[in-house]
C-alpha positions as a printed Julia matrix, in Angstrom:
100×3 Matrix{Float64}:
 42.54  88.75  -136.62
 40.19  86.97  -134.09
 40.87  85.3   -131.78
 38.75  81.76  -132.03
 39.75  79.85  -129.1
 43.53  81.19  -127.35
 46.92  79.02  -126.19
 45.35  75.79  -126.66
 42.47  75.49  -123.71
 38.66  75.72  -124.28
 38.58  79.55  -123.71
 37.26  80.55  -126.96
 36.39  83.66  -127.97
 32.92  85.12  -129.93
 31.38  81.66  -129.67
 27.74  80.95  -131.85
 24.8   78.32  -132.59
 22.65  78.6   -134.27
 19.14  76.58  -132.77
 15.54  75.74  -135.19
 12.69  75.95  -132.17
 11.04  73.13  -133.82
  9.55  69.54  -131.88
 12.19  67.63  -130.94
 11.2   65.45  -128.78
  7.64  63.63  -127.98
  8.43  64.96  -124.97
  8.3   68.9   -126.5
  6.0   71.47  -127.64
  5.89  72.71  -131.32
  8.13  75.32  -131.66
  7.37  78.48  -134.45
  9.97  77.37  -136.64
 12.49  80.42  -135.94
 16.66  80.38  -137.21
 18.41  81.86  -133.6
 22.14  82.79  -133.77
 22.78  82.65  -130.36
 25.79  83.11  -127.93
 26.77  82.32  -124.22
 24.66  84.83  -123.3
 22.24  83.34  -124.91
 22.17  80.27  -122.65
 20.28  78.66  -119.61
 19.86  75.35  -117.92
 17.23  73.75  -117.43
 16.45  70.53  -115.88
 13.22  67.9   -115.61
 12.35  65.84  -112.99
 11.1   61.82  -113.46
 10.53  60.35  -109.72
 14.29  58.95  -109.26
 16.32  62.83  -110.33
 16.55  65.98  -111.97
 17.81  66.17  -115.49
 19.76  69.04  -116.46
 20.05  70.13  -120.52
 20.95  73.33  -122.14
 18.19  75.33  -124.09
 17.32  79.22  -125.16
 14.59  80.43  -125.14
 13.3   81.18  -128.55
 12.26  85.89  -129.24
  9.31  84.96  -131.03
  6.78  81.91  -129.02
  8.46  81.84  -126.0
  9.51  77.99  -126.47
 12.95  77.0   -124.01
 14.51  74.31  -126.99
 17.6   72.54  -126.35
 21.21  73.13  -127.63
 23.33  70.32  -128.33
 26.83  70.97  -130.25
 27.74  73.68  -126.31
 32.22  73.44  -125.99
 33.11  71.86  -122.34
 34.09  75.82  -121.16
 31.05  76.36  -121.77
 28.89  73.97  -119.94
 32.13  74.0   -117.04
 29.99  77.94  -115.85
 27.03  76.58  -116.04
 27.81  73.7   -114.0
 29.26  76.06  -111.88
 26.17  78.29  -112.04
 23.63  75.73  -112.29
 25.18  74.89  -107.73
 23.8   78.97  -106.29
 20.79  77.87  -108.18
 21.33  79.02  -111.98
 18.79  76.19  -112.89
 15.37  76.49  -113.29
 12.18  73.32  -114.15
 11.06  73.45  -117.52
  7.47  71.48  -115.84
  8.23  68.52  -117.65
  7.68  65.48  -114.98
  6.78  61.97  -115.9
  6.23  59.69  -112.74
  8.71  55.7   -113.38
């Protein structure tokens, strides 16, 4: 037996996701097309800046080309842990700033 969700909480065990290294929006660089199976330990909290604030997102770095790819549909319990780490300096600037 393998538990995927314990005790009615959002403590997911062995969460995995799939991401393709690809261009996601107009500001994003081209990807190499690699398909990755990812786990929580692969995720990183990234941010970009505009004139008034920082905007955060979850990403994974492609081992083939080094591009950071946005990860969607991350379980809430994982996001909470990542935001907690952000308060301890756990996020990385992605190099993009937009002046408005």
